[in-house]
Residue frames as a rotation matrix with the C-alpha (Angstrom) as fourth column:
MET 1
-0.589 0.215 -0.779 -22.99
0.760 0.475 -0.444 -95.54
0.275 -0.853 -0.443 -77.71
SER 2
0.326 0.749 0.577 -25.95
0.303 -0.661 0.686 -93.62
0.896 -0.049 -0.442 -76.18
LEU 3
-0.353 -0.363 0.863 -25.65
-0.579 -0.639 -0.505 -91.36
0.735 -0.678 0.015 -73.15
PHE 4
0.631 0.636 0.444 -27.91
-0.757 0.377 0.535 -93.77
0.173 -0.673 0.719 -71.21
THR 5
0.842 -0.331 -0.426 -25.57
0.244 0.938 -0.247 -96.71
0.481 0.104 0.870 -71.83
VAL 6
-0.199 -0.958 0.209 -22.50
0.176 -0.244 -0.953 -94.78
0.964 -0.153 0.218 -70.79
THR 7
-0.117 0.217 0.969 -24.21
-0.852 -0.523 0.015 -93.45
0.510 -0.824 0.246 -67.63
THR 8
0.841 0.539 0.051 -25.38
-0.489 0.715 0.500 -96.86
0.232 -0.445 0.865 -66.73
SER 9
0.564 -0.709 -0.423 -21.92
0.414 0.686 -0.598 -98.33
0.714 0.162 0.681 -67.07
VAL 10
-0.381 -0.680 0.627 -20.31
-0.173 -0.614 -0.770 -95.58
0.908 -0.402 0.116 -65.08
VAL 11
0.177 0.546 0.819 -22.84
-0.943 -0.145 0.301 -95.96
0.283 -0.825 0.489 -62.24
SER 12
0.939 0.196 -0.282 -22.43
-0.146 0.971 0.188 -99.75
0.310 -0.135 0.941 -62.30
LEU 13
0.168 -0.979 -0.117 -18.62
0.356 0.171 -0.919 -99.40
0.919 0.113 0.377 -62.22
VAL 14
-0.369 -0.222 0.903 -18.81
-0.567 -0.715 -0.408 -96.95
0.736 -0.662 0.138 -59.28
LEU 15
0.559 0.658 0.504 -21.14
-0.809 0.302 0.504 -99.25
0.179 -0.690 0.702 -57.35
TRP 16
0.811 -0.315 -0.493 -18.84
0.212 0.943 -0.255 -102.24
0.546 0.102 0.832 -57.94
VAL 17
-0.223 -0.951 0.213 -15.83
0.135 -0.246 -0.960 -100.35
0.965 -0.185 0.183 -56.70
VAL 18
-0.137 0.278 0.951 -17.76
-0.868 -0.497 0.021 -99.29
0.478 -0.822 0.309 -53.53
MET 19
0.826 0.554 0.100 -18.93
-0.539 0.727 0.425 -102.81
0.163 -0.405 0.900 -52.85
VAL 20
0.522 -0.699 -0.489 -15.45
0.467 0.714 -0.522 -104.38
0.714 0.044 0.699 -53.26
GLY 21
-0.394 -0.673 0.626 -13.97
-0.188 -0.608 -0.771 -101.61
0.900 -0.422 0.113 -51.18
VAL 22
0.279 0.523 0.806 -16.49
-0.929 -0.067 0.365 -102.31
0.245 -0.850 0.466 -48.32
GLY 23
0.960 0.100 -0.263 -15.70
-0.066 0.989 0.135 -106.09
0.273 -0.112 0.955 -48.57
VAL 24
0.134 -0.984 -0.122 -11.94
0.466 0.171 -0.868 -105.60
0.874 0.059 0.482 -48.51
TYR 25
-0.317 -0.259 0.913 -12.17
-0.576 -0.711 -0.402 -103.06
0.753 -0.653 0.076 -45.72
ALA 26
0.613 0.643 0.459 -14.21
-0.763 0.332 0.555 -105.56
0.204 -0.690 0.694 -43.62
PHE 27
0.840 -0.346 -0.418 -11.78
0.299 0.938 -0.177 -108.30
0.453 0.024 0.891 -44.21
VAL 28
-0.134 -0.939 0.315 -8.81
0.201 -0.337 -0.920 -106.17
0.970 -0.060 0.234 -43.37
ASP 29
-0.031 0.259 0.965 -10.56
-0.830 -0.545 0.119 -104.92
0.557 -0.797 0.232 -40.23
ALA 30
0.899 0.434 0.056 -11.17
-0.405 0.776 0.484 -108.50
0.167 -0.458 0.873 -39.21
LEU 31
0.473 -0.819 -0.324 -7.54
0.521 0.557 -0.647 -109.38
0.710 0.137 0.690 -39.74
ARG 32
-0.287 -0.702 0.651 -6.35
-0.032 -0.673 -0.739 -106.44
0.957 -0.233 0.170 -37.64
ARG 33
0.323 0.452 0.832 -8.49
-0.804 -0.332 0.493 -106.89
0.499 -0.828 0.256 -34.60
PRO 34
-0.741 -0.642 0.194 -7.17
-0.638 0.586 -0.500 -109.05
0.207 -0.494 -0.844 -31.76
THR 35
-0.611 0.435 -0.661 -8.86
0.222 0.896 0.384 -112.29
0.760 0.088 -0.644 -30.98
GLN 36
-0.698 0.237 -0.675 -9.84
0.704 0.055 -0.708 -111.20
-0.130 -0.970 -0.205 -27.52
ALA 37
-0.882 0.377 -0.282 -11.86
-0.364 -0.926 -0.096 -108.20
-0.297 0.018 0.955 -28.90
TYR 38
-0.526 0.713 -0.463 -14.41
-0.365 0.303 0.880 -110.48
0.768 0.632 0.100 -30.43
ALA 39
-0.352 0.300 -0.887 -15.15
0.718 0.694 -0.050 -112.26
0.601 -0.654 -0.459 -27.18
TYR 40
-0.873 -0.107 -0.475 -15.25
0.419 -0.665 -0.619 -108.96
-0.250 -0.739 0.626 -25.35
VAL 41
-0.744 0.594 -0.305 -18.15
-0.642 -0.762 0.084 -107.56
-0.182 0.259 0.949 -27.42
GLY 42
-0.193 0.646 0.738 -19.96
-0.251 0.695 -0.674 -110.86
-0.949 -0.315 0.028 -27.58
LYS 43
0.348 0.263 -0.900 -19.43
-0.932 -0.011 -0.363 -111.55
-0.105 0.965 0.242 -31.30
ARG 44
1.000 0.007 -0.008 -18.66
-0.009 0.978 -0.210 -114.83
0.007 0.210 0.978 -32.96
PRO 45
0.417 -0.909 0.006 -14.98
0.422 0.199 0.885 -115.91
-0.805 -0.366 0.466 -33.01
LYS 46
0.054 -0.484 -0.873 -12.34
-0.525 -0.758 0.388 -114.22
-0.849 0.437 -0.296 -35.17
ASN 47
-0.850 -0.414 0.326 -11.94
-0.010 0.630 0.776 -117.22
-0.527 0.657 -0.540 -37.56
PHE 48
-0.061 0.928 0.367 -15.68
0.842 0.246 -0.480 -117.18
-0.536 0.280 -0.796 -38.30
TRP 49
0.690 0.368 -0.623 -15.53
0.087 -0.897 -0.433 -113.42
-0.719 0.244 -0.651 -39.34
LEU 50
-0.381 -0.832 -0.403 -12.35
-0.557 -0.141 0.819 -113.92
-0.738 0.537 -0.409 -41.37
LEU 51
-0.731 0.155 0.664 -14.05
0.515 0.764 0.389 -116.67
-0.447 0.626 -0.638 -43.30
VAL 52
0.268 0.962 0.052 -17.29
0.778 -0.184 -0.600 -114.65
-0.568 0.202 -0.798 -43.84
THR 53
0.609 -0.048 -0.791 -15.61
-0.217 -0.970 -0.108 -111.44
-0.763 0.238 -0.602 -44.78
GLY 54
-0.514 -0.858 0.000 -12.98
-0.341 0.204 0.918 -113.26
-0.787 0.472 -0.397 -46.96
ILE 55
-0.567 0.394 0.723 -15.59
0.715 0.671 0.194 -115.02
-0.409 0.627 -0.663 -48.88
ALA 56
0.545 0.791 -0.279 -17.73
0.574 -0.594 -0.563 -111.92
-0.611 0.146 -0.778 -49.15
ALA 57
0.192 -0.558 -0.808 -14.76
-0.451 -0.781 0.432 -109.80
-0.872 0.282 -0.401 -50.48
GLY 58
-0.764 -0.580 0.282 -13.86
-0.073 0.512 0.856 -112.52
-0.641 0.633 -0.433 -52.95
ALA 59
-0.219 0.775 0.593 -17.36
0.881 0.418 -0.222 -113.01
-0.420 0.473 -0.774 -54.20
GLN 60
0.622 0.426 -0.657 -17.85
0.179 -0.894 -0.410 -109.24
-0.762 0.137 -0.632 -54.66
PHE 61
-0.140 -0.791 -0.595 -14.66
-0.565 -0.430 0.704 -109.11
-0.813 0.435 -0.387 -56.70
VAL 62
-0.844 -0.212 0.493 -15.30
0.174 0.761 0.625 -112.23
-0.508 0.613 -0.605 -58.84
LEU 63
-0.048 0.925 0.377 -18.99
0.824 0.250 -0.509 -111.59
-0.565 0.286 -0.774 -59.57
ALA 64
-0.824 -0.558 -0.094 -18.12
0.430 -0.725 0.538 -108.10
-0.369 0.403 0.838 -60.84
SER 65
-0.494 0.735 0.465 -21.75
0.241 -0.398 0.885 -106.92
0.836 0.549 0.020 -61.02
PRO 66
-0.963 0.064 0.262 -23.47
-0.260 -0.476 -0.840 -104.77
0.071 -0.877 0.475 -58.24
THR 67
-0.066 0.997 -0.042 -26.90
-0.993 -0.062 0.096 -106.11
0.093 0.048 0.994 -59.30
ASN 68
-0.313 -0.089 -0.945 -25.98
-0.235 0.972 -0.014 -109.70
0.920 0.217 -0.325 -58.83
PHE 69
0.672 0.712 0.202 -27.95
-0.343 0.059 0.937 -111.26
0.656 -0.699 0.284 -55.97
LEU 70
0.664 -0.479 -0.574 -25.01
0.679 0.707 0.196 -113.09
0.312 -0.520 0.795 -54.55
ALA 71
-0.417 -0.781 0.464 -22.90
0.566 -0.623 -0.540 -109.92
0.711 0.038 0.702 -54.65
LEU 72
-0.024 0.486 0.874 -25.61
-0.498 -0.764 0.411 -108.14
0.867 -0.425 0.260 -52.64
ILE 73
0.920 0.248 -0.303 -25.64
0.108 0.583 0.805 -110.97
0.376 -0.774 0.510 -50.05
ALA 74
0.143 -0.959 -0.246 -22.01
0.894 0.231 -0.384 -110.61
0.425 -0.165 0.890 -49.77
LEU 75
-0.471 -0.204 0.858 -22.29
0.060 -0.978 -0.200 -106.90
0.880 -0.043 0.472 -49.26
VAL 76
0.557 0.723 0.409 -24.82
-0.466 -0.136 0.874 -107.52
0.688 -0.678 0.261 -46.43
ALA 77
0.752 -0.352 -0.557 -22.45
0.588 0.740 0.327 -109.99
0.297 -0.573 0.763 -44.81
SER 78
-0.366 -0.903 0.224 -19.69
0.706 -0.426 -0.566 -107.34
0.607 -0.049 0.794 -44.87
PHE 79
-0.271 0.306 0.913 -22.02
-0.383 -0.904 0.190 -104.69
0.883 -0.299 0.362 -43.35
VAL 80
0.823 0.522 -0.226 -23.18
-0.007 0.406 0.914 -107.19
0.568 -0.751 0.338 -40.64
TYR 81
0.268 -0.756 -0.597 -19.64
0.913 0.397 -0.093 -107.52
0.307 -0.520 0.797 -39.53
LEU 82
-0.633 -0.496 0.595 -18.99
0.377 -0.868 -0.323 -103.81
0.677 0.019 0.736 -39.61
């Protein structure tokens, strides 16, 4: 294996771990917040954010590629919540 291949694989793995971590963190944060907190700051309801962040975290884990377009959309959805 060439050095370029190994470096690319390591960078890809690190990016994937960070993306999944952000998705899981957003989902857990949505679980922990009380329902009234969403209405107080003028956000959508808790169930909506649980659905969005749960699908985003699952998609990031299943797609397993940080360069996949759907994984990037899921990452953006997680960041919108956060």
